[in-house]
Backbone as CSV, one residue per row, in Angstrom:
resi,resn,N_x,N_y,N_z,CA_x,CA_y,CA_z,C_x,C_y,C_z
1,MET,109.562,123.909,108.606,108.183,124.403,108.582,107.546,124.026,107.253
2,THR,106.407,123.342,107.294,105.719,122.934,106.084,104.265,123.362,106.164
3,LEU,104.006,124.567,105.713,102.688,125.173,105.870,101.681,124.541,104.931
4,PRO,100.444,124.254,105.394,99.407,123.735,104.519,99.131,124.671,103.347
5,VAL,98.673,124.095,102.255,98.427,124.882,101.044,96.971,124.787,100.616
6,ARG,96.088,124.498,101.538,94.680,124.273,101.245,94.066,125.373,100.395
7,ARG,93.526,124.963,99.267,92.732,125.794,98.360,93.505,126.927,97.691
8,ARG,94.807,126.966,97.859,95.553,128.082,97.275,96.738,127.501,96.521
9,LYS,96.740,127.588,95.206,97.785,126.975,94.394,98.861,127.997,94.035
10,SER,100.110,127.516,94.000,101.228,128.373,93.618,101.395,128.374,92.108
11,THR,101.991,129.424,91.573,102.297,129.476,90.148,103.794,129.426,89.891
12,THR,104.592,129.227,90.948,106.044,129.177,90.803,106.442,127.943,90.019
13,ARG,107.427,128.058,89.131,107.837,126.921,88.325,109.338,126.622,88.426
14,GLU,110.126,127.531,88.956,111.562,127.326,89.042,111.890,126.194,90.001
15,GLN,112.824,125.302,89.602,113.262,124.232,90.467,114.582,124.601,91.121
16,ILE,114.724,124.251,92.402,115.958,124.543,93.122,116.975,123.425,92.934
17,ILE,116.510,122.186,92.984,117.389,121.033,92.810,117.074,120.397,91.468
18,GLN,118.115,120.094,90.688,117.914,119.426,89.410,117.573,117.970,89.669
19,GLU,116.462,117.500,89.152,116.069,116.120,89.371,116.794,115.199,88.412
20,PRO,117.120,113.970,88.842,117.680,112.996,87.912,116.664,112.654,86.840
21,GLU,117.141,112.337,85.636,116.238,112.110,84.515,115.266,110.965,84.798
22,THR,115.671,109.960,85.556,114.810,108.817,85.808,113.640,109.171,86.710
23,PHE,113.726,110.291,87.412,112.674,110.681,88.358,111.688,111.636,87.717
24,ARG,112.087,112.273,86.644,111.285,113.345,86.078,110.223,112.809,85.131
25,ASN,109.133,113.524,85.042,108.073,113.248,84.089,108.114,114.369,83.068
26,PRO,108.757,114.170,81.912,108.942,115.266,80.948,107.618,115.939,80.609
27,GLY,107.641,117.271,80.696,106.470,118.057,80.357,105.521,118.297,81.512
28,ALA,105.755,117.615,82.643,104.843,117.771,83.782,105.245,118.967,84.625
29,HIS,104.266,119.646,85.203,104.567,120.750,86.109,104.932,120.189,87.473
30,PRO,105.575,120.959,88.358,106.091,120.428,89.622,105.042,119.792,90.519
31,GLY,103.779,120.173,90.388,102.767,119.603,91.259,101.957,118.498,90.606
32,ALA,102.434,118.001,89.451,101.658,117.015,88.714,101.615,115.674,89.432
33,VAL,100.474,114.993,89.306,100.350,113.647,89.834,101.112,112.707,88.926
34,PRO,101.960,111.801,89.458,102.716,110.888,88.604,101.799,110.123,87.665
35,GLY,102.167,110.136,86.384,101.395,109.416,85.400,100.222,110.195,84.847
36,ALA,99.932,111.339,85.395,98.793,112.128,84.929,99.236,113.101,83.859
37,SER,98.311,113.493,83.002,98.634,114.481,81.988,98.670,115.856,82.623
38,GLU,99.338,116.818,81.942,99.452,118.157,82.497,98.095,118.812,82.664
39,ALA,97.135,118.419,81.817,95.808,119.030,81.868,94.972,118.495,83.027
40,SER,95.437,117.410,83.635,94.669,116.775,84.704,94.987,117.418,86.039
41,GLU,94.052,118.208,86.573,94.228,118.867,87.857,93.482,118.086,88.927
42,PRO,94.036,117.987,90.135,93.333,117.277,91.202,91.984,117.935,91.504
43,GLU,91.031,117.121,91.917,89.713,117.601,92.316,89.714,117.852,93.817
44,ALA,89.276,119.036,94.224,89.173,119.368,95.640,87.806,118.960,96.164
45,THR,87.810,118.256,97.301,86.560,117.790,97.870,86.695,117.689,99.382
46,ARG,85.625,117.377,100.055,85.645,117.074,101.489,85.126,115.645,101.635
47,ARG,85.959,114.763,102.174,85.563,113.369,102.372,86.453,112.744,103.433
48,ALA,86.076,111.557,103.885,86.879,110.843,104.873,88.221,110.428,104.274
49,ALA,89.253,110.454,105.112,90.590,109.994,104.700,91.291,109.476,105.951
50,GLY,91.674,108.210,105.934,92.260,107.581,107.109,93.746,107.815,107.241
51,VAL,94.337,107.142,108.217,95.759,107.325,108.547,96.646,106.970,107.369
52,THR,96.451,105.788,106.788,97.328,105.321,105.711,97.183,106.171,104.465
53,GLU,95.943,106.467,104.063,95.716,107.273,102.861,96.290,108.677,103.026
54,SER,96.099,109.271,104.195,96.617,110.620,104.427,98.135,110.644,104.361
55,SER,98.785,109.673,104.999,100.242,109.619,105.006,100.795,109.426,103.608
56,ARG,100.225,108.489,102.852,100.698,108.232,101.496,100.520,109.452,100.599
57,ALA,99.336,110.073,100.672,99.048,111.222,99.818,99.990,112.384,100.122
58,ASN,100.187,112.679,101.390,100.993,113.847,101.739,102.487,113.617,101.531
59,ARG,102.943,112.376,101.701,104.336,112.096,101.355,104.567,112.387,99.871
60,GLY,103.650,111.907,99.025,103.782,112.139,97.594,103.679,113.608,97.232
61,TRP,102.729,114.329,97.885,102.542,115.748,97.551,103.789,116.549,97.869
62,TRP,104.344,116.359,99.070,105.516,117.143,99.461,106.751,116.743,98.664
63,ASP,106.867,115.474,98.270,107.982,115.090,97.410,107.881,115.777,96.055
64,ARG,106.667,115.875,95.509,106.493,116.510,94.199,106.614,118.030,94.258
65,ASN,106.266,118.627,95.391,106.159,120.078,95.465,107.199,120.762,96.339
66,ALA,108.162,120.011,96.840,109.175,120.593,97.721,109.971,121.692,97.023
67,ASP,110.348,121.473,95.761,111.115,122.481,95.037,110.342,123.783,94.933
68,GLU,109.078,123.665,94.542,108.214,124.831,94.367,108.015,125.567,95.693
69,TYR,107.785,124.789,96.741,107.557,125.370,98.063,108.774,126.144,98.552
70,GLN,109.950,125.554,98.421,111.150,126.221,98.918,111.513,127.434,98.061
71,THR,111.216,127.373,96.770,111.450,128.538,95.916,110.542,129.694,96.322
72,GLU,109.268,129.385,96.554,108.294,130.442,96.835,108.446,131.030,98.240
73,HIS,108.780,130.175,99.220,108.765,130.623,100.608,110.134,130.644,101.276
74,GLY,111.177,130.231,100.544,112.499,130.138,101.154,113.033,131.454,101.681
75,THR,112.739,132.547,100.995,113.233,133.850,101.445,112.620,134.224,102.788
76,PHE,111.315,134.025,102.932,110.644,134.342,104.189,111.148,133.457,105.323
77,LEU,111.305,132.170,105.040,111.727,131.226,106.066,113.196,131.382,106.424
78,GLY,114.011,131.827,105.452,115.445,131.923,105.690,116.075,130.543,105.713
79,ASP,117.376,130.497,105.938,118.086,129.224,106.027,118.206,128.740,107.461
80,ASP,118.213,129.665,108.404,118.445,129.287,109.796,117.614,130.156,110.737
81,ARG,116.360,130.326,110.379,115.435,131.129,111.164,114.340,130.220,111.712
82,PHE,113.877,130.465,112.920,112.822,129.659,113.535,111.557,130.499,113.579
83,VAL,110.677,130.294,112.585,109.428,131.048,112.477,108.256,130.109,112.758
84,TRP,107.324,130.553,113.585,106.207,129.697,113.981,105.047,129.713,112.996
85,GLY,104.983,130.713,112.109,103.877,130.771,111.169,103.996,131.962,110.245
86,PRO,103.026,132.140,109.337,103.069,133.224,108.355,103.059,134.616,108.972
87,GLU,102.602,134.738,110.215,102.636,136.045,110.868,104.070,136.520,111.079
88,GLY,105.001,135.572,111.150,106.409,135.919,111.340,106.870,135.888,112.776
89,LEU,106.066,135.313,113.686,106.504,135.196,115.069,107.747,134.317,115.127
90,ASP,108.828,134.887,115.652,110.131,134.237,115.660,110.419,133.696,117.053
91,GLU,111.030,132.515,117.121,111.364,131.924,118.410,112.353,132.786,119.185
92,VAL,113.135,133.602,118.490,114.050,134.514,119.173,113.293,135.394,120.160
93,GLU,112.123,135.884,119.743,111.325,136.749,120.622,110.287,135.978,121.424
94,ALA,109.775,134.874,120.878,108.710,134.145,121.554,109.224,133.313,122.725
95,GLU,110.390,132.697,122.562,111.001,131.854,123.602,110.031,130.803,124.128
96,LEU,109.286,130.181,123.235,108.325,129.170,123.646,109.010,127.862,124.057
97,LEU,110.199,127.622,123.537,110.989,126.470,123.952,111.864,126.782,125.154
98,GLY,111.881,128.051,125.536,112.710,128.504,126.640,113.704,129.546,126.161
99,PRO,114.387,130.225,127.068,115.399,131.214,126.675,116.471,130.576,125.799
100,PRO,116.927,131.256,124.738,117.935,130.680,123.842,119.180,130.169,124.570
101,GLU,119.588,130.877,125.630,120.800,130.446,126.340,120.597,129.114,127.061
102,ASP,119.339,128.742,127.298,119.071,127.472,127.976,118.985,126.295,127.009
103,LEU,119.067,126.572,125.716,118.965,125.506,124.715,120.288,124.774,124.502
104,LYS,121.369,125.347,124.945,122.686,124.753,124.727,122.750,123.354,125.328
105,GLY,123.151,122.403,124.500,123.297,121.024,124.935,122.017,120.218,124.953
106,LYS,120.866,120.863,124.720,119.591,120.152,124.736,119.413,119.337,123.446
107,GLU,118.883,118.141,123.599,118.565,117.306,122.442,117.128,117.606,122.025
108,VAL,116.960,118.046,120.778,115.674,118.560,120.313,115.255,117.843,119.035
109,LEU,114.016,117.410,118.984,113.452,116.788,117.788,112.544,117.785,117.079
110,GLU,112.847,118.086,115.802,111.941,118.899,114.981,111.149,117.964,114.080
111,ILE,109.832,118.043,114.161,108.929,117.165,113.418,108.309,117.945,112.268
112,GLY,108.330,117.353,111.066,107.871,118.069,109.879,108.815,119.204,109.569
113,ALA,110.099,118.885,109.513,111.147,119.908,109.470,111.273,120.615,108.125
114,GLY,110.756,120.030,107.054,110.964,120.640,105.743,112.438,120.724,105.430
115,ALA,112.937,121.912,105.136,114.361,122.114,104.860,115.165,122.364,106.133
116,ALA,114.558,122.110,107.278,115.235,122.124,108.583,115.745,123.503,108.997
117,GLN,115.025,124.547,108.611,115.427,125.896,109.024,115.411,126.043,110.548
118,CYS,114.376,125.498,111.190,114.268,125.619,112.650,115.384,124.827,113.342
119,ALA,115.650,123.629,112.851,116.726,122.819,113.425,118.067,123.516,113.278
120,ARG,118.251,124.197,112.155,119.517,124.911,111.922,119.668,126.064,112.918
121,TRP,118.575,126.761,113.216,118.623,127.820,114.222,118.932,127.233,115.597
122,LEU,118.300,126.114,115.924,118.549,125.463,117.202,120.014,125.068,117.348
123,ALA,120.583,124.537,116.269,121.995,124.149,116.313,122.887,125.356,116.573
124,ALA,122.500,126.518,116.025,123.287,127.736,116.226,123.228,128.208,117.686
125,GLN,122.202,127.775,118.414,122.106,128.135,119.832,122.853,127.136,120.720
126,GLY,123.462,126.128,120.100,124.189,125.125,120.860,123.396,123.884,121.178
127,ALA,122.146,123.810,120.681,121.335,122.615,120.880,121.820,121.495,119.967
128,ARG,121.288,120.294,120.197,121.639,119.131,119.388,120.361,118.627,118.713
129,PRO,119.969,119.238,117.597,118.691,118.890,116.971,118.771,117.667,116.070
130,VAL,117.611,117.061,115.869,117.382,116.045,114.846,116.193,116.529,114.034
131,ALA,116.335,116.583,112.708,115.263,117.077,111.844,114.586,115.895,111.157
132,LEU,113.291,115.761,111.388,112.524,114.640,110.829,111.438,115.156,109.896
133,ASP,111.286,114.490,108.763,110.219,114.852,107.836,109.756,113.610,107.084
134,LEU,108.485,113.607,106.706,107.913,112.510,105.924,108.445,112.504,104.499
135,SER,108.822,113.689,104.000,109.209,113.865,102.601,110.724,113.807,102.401
136,HIS,111.150,112.856,101.596,112.573,112.755,101.255,113.028,113.989,100.492
137,ARG,112.158,114.502,99.642,112.532,115.655,98.818,112.754,116.914,99.677
138,GLN,111.920,117.098,100.691,112.133,118.229,101.593,113.495,118.112,102.283
139,LEU,113.846,116.915,102.693,115.125,116.731,103.371,116.305,116.915,102.421
140,GLN,116.090,116.719,101.122,117.145,117.036,100.156,117.460,118.534,100.176
141,HIS,116.440,119.340,100.423,116.674,120.781,100.541,117.432,121.097,101.824
142,ALA,117.179,120.337,102.873,117.962,120.506,104.098,119.430,120.192,103.831
143,LEU,119.690,119.144,103.042,121.069,118.808,102.671,121.692,119.904,101.814
144,ARG,120.883,120.460,100.904,121.384,121.529,100.033,121.851,122.738,100.846
145,ILE,121.071,123.125,101.846,121.434,124.284,102.670,122.605,123.952,103.586
146,GLY,122.602,122.724,104.120,123.730,122.289,104.927,123.435,122.258,106.415
147,GLY,124.320,121.625,107.159,124.165,121.479,108.604,124.830,120.199,109.065
148,THR,125.136,120.127,110.347,125.846,118.971,110.883,124.938,118.049,111.694
149,PHE,123.656,118.338,111.773,122.731,117.547,112.578,122.092,116.445,111.719
150,PRO,121.573,115.392,112.359,120.959,114.279,111.619,119.649,114.676,110.949
151,LEU,119.404,114.088,109.779,118.143,114.212,109.056,117.512,112.828,108.994
152,VAL,116.238,112.742,109.338,115.563,111.453,109.398,114.275,111.526,108.578
153,CYS,114.109,110.596,107.636,112.883,110.526,106.845,111.991,109.459,107.476
154,ALA,110.900,109.883,108.107,110.025,108.953,108.810,108.663,109.586,109.048
155,ASP,107.691,108.747,109.358,106.331,109.180,109.669,106.269,109.588,111.135
156,ALA,105.627,110.710,111.422,105.522,111.195,112.800,104.683,110.274,113.675
157,GLY,103.883,109.409,113.052,103.081,108.478,113.820,103.835,107.239,114.261
158,ALA,105.079,107.112,113.818,105.916,105.965,114.205,107.358,106.451,114.292
159,LEU,107.662,107.214,115.309,108.980,107.831,115.440,110.054,106.764,115.699
160,PRO,111.130,106.777,114.908,112.160,105.737,115.022,113.209,106.052,116.089
161,PHE,112.741,106.356,117.296,113.643,106.717,118.387,113.224,105.966,119.653
162,ALA,114.193,105.755,120.507,113.921,105.094,121.787,113.149,106.017,122.718
163,ASP,112.524,105.425,123.715,111.827,106.211,124.724,112.800,107.198,125.384
164,ALA,112.282,108.367,125.737,113.038,109.370,126.496,114.361,109.741,125.821
165,SER,114.312,110.000,124.516,115.521,110.351,123.763,115.787,111.846,123.689
166,PHE,114.764,112.693,123.937,114.889,114.124,123.692,114.442,114.949,124.896
167,ASP,115.045,116.130,124.997,114.651,117.087,126.034,113.487,117.957,125.573
168,LEU,113.447,118.260,124.271,112.446,119.137,123.695,112.019,118.594,122.337
169,ALA,110.820,118.990,121.895,110.360,118.699,120.545,109.587,119.903,120.036
170,CYS,109.610,120.102,118.732,108.924,121.253,118.147,108.422,120.899,116.768
171,SER,107.418,121.629,116.322,106.861,121.408,115.000,106.139,122.673,114.548
172,ALA,106.691,123.355,113.562,106.080,124.563,113.013,105.287,124.174,111.767
173,TYR,103.992,123.951,111.952,103.091,123.532,110.884,103.497,122.181,110.297
174,GLY,104.211,121.361,111.033,104.636,120.064,110.526,103.773,118.945,111.077
175,ALA,103.385,118.031,110.241,102.718,116.772,110.596,101.290,116.948,111.121
176,LEU,101.071,117.681,112.212,99.756,117.692,112.875,98.604,118.116,111.962
177,PRO,98.772,119.104,111.058,97.633,119.451,110.199,97.281,118.364,109.178
178,PHE,98.192,117.415,108.969,98.043,116.475,107.866,97.697,115.056,108.301
179,VAL,97.655,114.780,109.600,97.464,113.408,110.063,96.020,113.157,110.487
180,ALA,95.558,111.927,110.221,94.186,111.561,110.560,94.025,111.249,112.038
181,ASP,95.113,110.873,112.708,95.060,110.521,114.126,96.102,111.337,114.890
182,PRO,95.771,112.579,115.259,96.759,113.424,115.929,97.171,112.901,117.299
183,VAL,96.285,112.187,117.981,96.640,111.651,119.296,97.754,110.622,119.164
184,LEU,97.734,109.840,118.093,98.808,108.876,117.840,100.151,109.586,117.746
185,VAL,100.186,110.681,117.011,101.430,111.452,116.869,101.846,112.063,118.206
186,LEU,100.889,112.656,118.906,101.196,113.280,120.188,101.714,112.262,121.201
187,ARG,101.149,111.067,121.194,101.638,110.032,122.109,103.053,109.592,121.742
188,GLU,103.339,109.540,120.461,104.691,109.197,120.031,105.694,110.263,120.482
189,VAL,105.292,111.530,120.342,106.176,112.611,120.785,106.399,112.522,122.287
190,ARG,105.332,112.289,123.037,105.473,112.170,124.487,106.398,110.998,124.846
191,ARG,106.278,109.906,124.111,107.106,108.728,124.381,108.595,109.026,124.257
192,VAL,108.970,109.812,123.241,110.396,110.047,122.998,110.933,111.225,123.817
193,LEU,110.036,111.934,124.527,110.483,113.024,125.394,110.841,112.495,126.782
194,ARG,111.820,113.125,127.393,112.163,112.810,128.775,111.162,113.488,129.714
195,PRO,110.991,112.964,130.933,110.111,113.622,131.900,110.495,115.090,132.069
196,GLY,109.491,115.957,132.068,109.740,117.389,132.127,109.973,118.021,130.767
197,GLY,109.973,117.191,129.715,110.211,117.699,128.364,109.052,118.519,127.842
198,ARG,109.340,119.396,126.902,108.341,120.313,126.333,108.182,120.059,124.843
199,PHE,106.936,120.081,124.386,106.623,119.984,122.968,105.799,121.205,122.581
200,VAL,106.281,121.945,121.594,105.578,123.128,121.097,105.273,122.909,119.627
201,PHE,104.002,123.057,119.241,103.640,122.872,117.835,102.644,123.937,117.390
202,SER,102.763,124.332,116.120,101.830,125.305,115.544,101.046,124.657,114.414
203,VAL,99.799,125.100,114.269,98.898,124.623,113.220,98.063,125.805,112.739
204,THR,97.385,125.618,111.619,96.398,126.599,111.187,95.367,126.790,112.300
205,HIS,95.065,128.034,112.640,94.063,128.267,113.676,92.735,127.650,113.234
206,PRO,92.107,126.832,114.075,90.887,126.132,113.656,89.774,127.029,113.117
207,ILE,89.665,128.269,113.594,88.591,129.142,113.125,88.706,129.420,111.633
208,ARG,89.936,129.286,111.086,90.145,129.588,109.667,89.402,128.621,108.757
209,TRP,89.043,127.440,109.265,88.334,126.472,108.438,86.905,126.909,108.120
210,ALA,86.391,127.878,108.823,85.034,128.362,108.546,85.017,129.430,107.457
211,PHE,86.205,129.887,107.047,86.318,130.974,106.071,86.971,130.479,104.785
212,PRO,86.671,131.108,103.640,87.382,130.778,102.412,88.880,131.040,102.568
213,ASP,89.681,130.241,101.913,91.127,130.371,102.037,91.640,131.424,101.050
214,GLU,91.230,132.651,101.252,91.576,133.765,100.373,92.090,134.929,101.214
215,PRO,93.132,135.641,100.741,93.731,136.710,101.538,92.975,138.025,101.504
216,GLY,92.073,138.205,100.529,91.372,139.477,100.374,90.031,139.511,101.089
217,PRO,89.204,140.506,100.780,87.904,140.672,101.439,86.998,139.448,101.308
218,GLU,87.158,138.697,100.194,86.321,137.508,100.010,86.618,136.430,101.052
219,GLY,87.729,136.560,101.748,88.080,135.596,102.783,87.613,135.980,104.168
220,LEU,86.745,136.981,104.265,86.299,137.479,105.571,84.872,137.086,105.931
221,SER,84.191,136.348,105.048,82.820,135.924,105.320,82.781,134.420,105.538
222,VAL,82.086,133.996,106.572,81.979,132.573,106.879,81.327,131.841,105.711
223,SER,81.954,130.739,105.294,81.444,129.983,104.152,81.130,128.534,104.490
224,GLY,81.471,128.103,105.706,81.214,126.721,106.088,81.128,126.598,107.594
225,SER,80.767,125.400,108.045,80.615,125.167,109.465,81.971,124.922,110.124
226,TYR,82.245,125.659,111.167,83.446,125.449,111.976,83.474,124.036,112.542
227,PHE,82.300,123.444,112.734,82.185,122.138,113.370,82.246,120.975,112.378
228,ASP,82.373,121.280,111.087,82.497,120.225,110.076,83.941,119.729,110.058
229,ARG,84.164,118.546,110.569,85.517,117.997,110.681,85.897,117.112,109.498
230,THR,85.086,117.129,108.453,85.405,116.330,107.271,86.708,116.815,106.648
231,PRO,87.673,115.927,106.395,88.961,116.358,105.842,88.823,117.026,104.472
232,TYR,89.766,117.938,104.206,89.906,118.518,102.873,90.826,117.610,102.078
233,VAL,90.362,117.169,100.914,91.114,116.208,100.103,91.203,116.702,98.669
234,GLU,92.392,116.600,98.100,92.568,116.746,96.660,92.844,115.353,96.117
235,GLN,92.082,114.951,95.089,92.201,113.598,94.570,92.340,113.606,93.057
236,ASP,92.949,112.532,92.533,93.148,112.428,91.099,91.877,111.899,90.433
237,GLU,91.944,111.676,89.137,90.743,111.295,88.385,90.237,109.896,88.761
238,ASP,91.081,109.108,89.432,90.667,107.786,89.885,90.190,107.794,91.341
239,GLY,90.119,109.000,91.937,89.646,109.102,93.303,90.705,108.864,94.357
240,ARG,91.976,108.768,93.955,93.063,108.590,94.923,93.476,109.932,95.496
241,ALA,93.566,110.014,96.789,93.968,111.263,97.436,95.410,111.588,97.101
242,VAL,95.666,112.849,96.743,97.030,113.295,96.471,97.456,114.400,97.449
243,TYR,96.532,114.849,98.281,96.811,115.840,99.323,95.661,115.784,100.310
244,VAL,95.979,115.803,101.618,94.938,115.731,102.641,95.295,116.657,103.792
245,GLU,94.281,117.400,104.264,94.400,118.188,105.488,93.234,117.843,106.400
246,HIS,93.525,117.819,107.699,92.497,117.449,108.675,92.170,118.621,109.584
247,HIS,90.874,118.835,109.790,90.410,119.923,110.652,90.079,119.407,112.039
248,ARG,90.550,120.112,113.051,90.183,119.877,114.441,89.764,121.215,115.030
249,THR,88.688,121.225,115.807,88.300,122.465,116.470,89.320,122.772,117.572
250,LEU,89.242,123.968,118.120,90.159,124.340,119.194,89.992,123.399,120.387
251,GLY,88.752,123.084,120.703,88.491,122.150,121.791,89.056,120.767,121.506
252,ASP,88.933,120.321,120.239,89.504,119.034,119.844,91.009,119.005,120.085
253,ARG,91.679,120.082,119.703,93.140,120.135,119.859,93.535,120.055,121.333
254,VAL,92.803,120.762,122.174,93.098,120.720,123.609,92.870,119.308,124.143
255,ARG,91.761,118.695,123.754,91.476,117.332,124.213,92.508,116.338,123.700
256,ASP,92.986,116.533,122.479,94.024,115.656,121.935,95.301,115.736,122.767
257,VAL,95.685,116.952,123.108,96.896,117.163,123.912,96.774,116.432,125.249
258,VAL,95.621,116.595,125.898,95.402,115.972,127.210,95.319,114.451,127.085
259,ALA,94.638,113.961,126.036,94.494,112.516,125.843,95.838,111.834,125.621
260,ALA,96.787,112.572,125.062,98.117,112.016,124.811,98.991,112.025,126.057
261,GLY,98.509,112.622,127.140,99.265,112.629,128.383,100.079,113.876,128.633
262,PHE,99.858,114.918,127.815,100.562,116.184,128.015,99.755,117.105,128.930
263,ARG,100.436,118.087,129.467,99.805,119.191,130.183,99.941,120.433,129.312
264,LEU,98.817,121.078,129.007,98.845,122.283,128.172,99.261,123.470,129.027
265,VAL,100.395,124.065,128.668,100.954,125.182,129.429,100.482,126.521,128.892
266,ASP,100.349,126.621,127.564,99.966,127.895,126.951,99.378,127.637,125.578
267,LEU,98.529,128.536,125.141,97.977,128.533,123.790,98.177,129.936,123.236
268,VAL,99.041,130.050,122.233,99.432,131.349,121.682,98.735,131.569,120.348
269,GLU,98.103,132.734,120.189,97.461,133.127,118.939,98.163,134.399,118.449
270,PRO,99.197,134.265,117.612,99.992,135.437,117.220,99.165,136.475,116.468
271,GLU,99.354,137.734,116.838,98.731,138.827,116.090,99.608,139.198,114.901
272,TRP,98.973,139.713,113.875,99.709,140.079,112.659,100.484,141.373,112.908
273,PRO,101.813,141.357,112.753,102.607,142.557,113.037,102.564,143.562,111.890
274,SER,102.754,144.813,112.201,102.666,145.870,111.186,103.765,145.759,110.141
275,TRP,104.917,145.180,110.499,106.031,145.093,109.545,105.802,144.063,108.444
276,ASN,104.887,143.115,108.686,104.693,142.013,107.741,103.633,142.392,106.714
277,THR,104.062,142.700,105.510,103.143,143.113,104.452,102.932,142.020,103.412
278,SER,103.436,140.836,103.675,103.371,139.751,102.686,102.071,138.971,102.794
279,GLU,101.750,138.261,101.712,100.644,137.320,101.691,101.215,135.917,101.526
280,TRP,100.576,134.954,102.190,101.000,133.562,102.077,99.734,132.723,102.050
281,GLY,99.342,132.244,100.872,98.078,131.534,100.762,96.945,132.428,101.226
282,GLY,96.167,131.965,102.201,95.068,132.762,102.730,95.465,133.691,103.856
283,TRP,96.753,133.726,104.191,97.231,134.631,105.238,97.592,135.977,104.627
284,SER,97.212,137.060,105.289,97.483,138.389,104.764,97.338,139.412,105.888
285,PRO,97.884,140.633,105.697,97.689,141.676,106.712,96.218,141.977,106.964
286,LEU,95.394,141.966,105.898,93.971,142.250,106.059,93.307,141.245,106.990
287,ARG,93.460,139.978,106.688,92.820,138.939,107.497,93.472,138.835,108.874
288,GLY,94.803,138.994,108.880,95.522,138.857,110.138,95.169,139.916,111.168
289,SER,94.696,141.072,110.706,94.300,142.125,111.641,92.922,141.879,112.246
290,LEU,92.189,140.890,111.697,90.814,140.655,112.132,90.578,139.291,112.769
291,ILE,91.204,138.234,112.218,90.998,136.889,112.748,92.340,136.179,112.847
292,PRO,92.493,135.288,113.828,93.774,134.600,113.989,94.029,133.605,112.870
293,GLY,95.281,133.448,112.507,95.652,132.506,111.456,96.413,131.301,111.959
294,THR,97.043,131.432,113.123,97.892,130.378,113.666,97.558,130.138,115.129
295,ALA,97.609,128.881,115.529,97.494,128.517,116.948,98.743,127.731,117.341
296,ILE,99.388,128.132,118.437,100.602,127.462,118.904,100.319,126.858,120.274
297,PHE,100.526,125.564,120.392,100.253,124.823,121.625,101.573,124.513,122.332
298,VAL,101.678,124.944,123.564,102.862,124.694,124.385,102.512,123.622,125.399
299,CYS,103.132,122.454,125.277,102.767,121.284,126.067,103.979,120.769,126.830
300,GLU,103.723,120.199,127.987,104.810,119.620,128.770,104.454,118.215,129.225
301,ARG,105.486,117.371,129.290,105.318,116.033,129.831,105.750,116.051,131.302
302,ASP,104.833,115.686,132.191,105.148,115.645,133.617,106.011,114.426,133.943
């Protein structure tokens, strides 16, 4: 699970994996742009960003920030837990991929796996997962935690698998929020699924783009147009994107699913549970009790 970090910066500094000296930029903070001074912070803007620029920027961002991300959110995510979003909806109770007992022996592709927590849970149910992520550094955390399933570093828009290789595919906030051409990714997923296969993916609920990314009362007033699909971009002083997120309306997401050849089976909008008192970026009990934060699309290939 690799949750977007739009407009909300972490202050965590502890590193989980010691970096080799040749990779480190002495004096730089974990989210620093390579070659930039510590005082140089990325500029947040809204502008166009294509497939190549988005992929390059986000690969670099997650490689630089994987340590920080896993330190800050690793406890919530666990080592072998399948969580669909900050609300804490767990696949154990949701069964969006099917009953756990039916997962045994199934070949499952996790896209945007991060440290492969979801794949590790799937393996514990007897499934045969493959964990794929754009970020090599995120997959190093998967190696640190351990597991016997394959780890693959690749772009979701060009999956390195043969047609009809998997029974199921899943993605908890992985890839789809960050790609400029979601239909390309969805078609790739459909290609590698066997007939009758299911793909379940979660993303930031589109309505959240109309509100400030803040967990408190200031995040409850509309601040922008829901229909503005201009990507959110953080760029360095030379105008190079270092982080990109793409907005799609709810209707856009449904049309993307259909255009890729899937049948939409369900659209889940998890409610914020009373037990969850944590904040994660702009997600919080306050906002979660009033507006949805996550949208989960359950799709099937006929």
